[in-house]
N, C-alpha and C positions, 0 to 999 in steps of 0.2 A: 504494500500500500504506500503510495507516494503522497507526501504532504508538502505543498508548495509554501515557502516562507518568503520568497522574493519574486514578486510579479515581473519586475523588469528583466531579470536574468533567468526566470523560470527554474529557479533552484530551490532546494529544500532538503528533505530527507525521506528515506524509504524505511519502513518498518519491515524487517526481514527475519527469516528463521533459517538457521543452518545447523544441522546435526543436533537439533533440540535446543540450541541457544538462540536467543532473540537479540537483535541488534537494531540500532538506528544508524543508517548509512547515508552519508552525504551523497546527494544525487541531483540530477537536473532532468527536466522534461524537454523533449524536442519532437519535431514532426519529421518523419522519414520521407523519402522521395515519393512514396505512394499516398502520402497524406495521413498516415497513421501516427497517433501520439505514442511515443515511447519514453521510457525512463532509463537513463544511463547512470550507473553508480560511478562515483569518483574513486579512482584507485590511485595509490601512491606507493612509493618504495619505502617500506618501514623497516627500522632496525629491529632484528629479532634476537640478536646476540652480538658478542664481540666480533666486529668485522663481518657480520652477516646481515644481509637485507633480503626482503622478500616483497614481491609485488602483491599487495592486498587491498581490499576495499577500505576506505577511510571510515571506520565505524566505532561506535561505542557499544560495548557488550552490556546488555541489560540483565542477563542471567539465564540460567538453565530452566526452561519451561515457562509457560505463560504466567503462572502465579508469581514467580520471581521477577519477571519483566514488569508486570503490573505493579508490584510492590516498589520496584526501583523508580518507575515513572511517578507513582503517587508520592514518593519521597521528594522527587524533584519538584513536583507541583507544590507541595507544602513549603519547600524552601523558597520558591518563587513568590508564594503568598506571604512570606515573612513569618511563618509559624516558628515558634521558639523550639518546640520539640519535634524534630524530624525523626521518623521511625527508623533510623539507622545508627 
């Protein structure tokens, strides 16, 4: 699921799942040559160890399973609301 946060550049993030883990991945929306709307994830070269890099999507891991992802997002929402006790 793509959520647009910048109308000018058609960018935002995609909620995705891979091997049971949920992520928010930086992405942008575009129209292909046939006129179909597509979403492209932003990938980058990330450091995964000393002198080792890997080409991966630029993502934030929310947790294993939907319940953990929901809890993480609820914590972020509470933080943005200015709540004193964030559940983490």
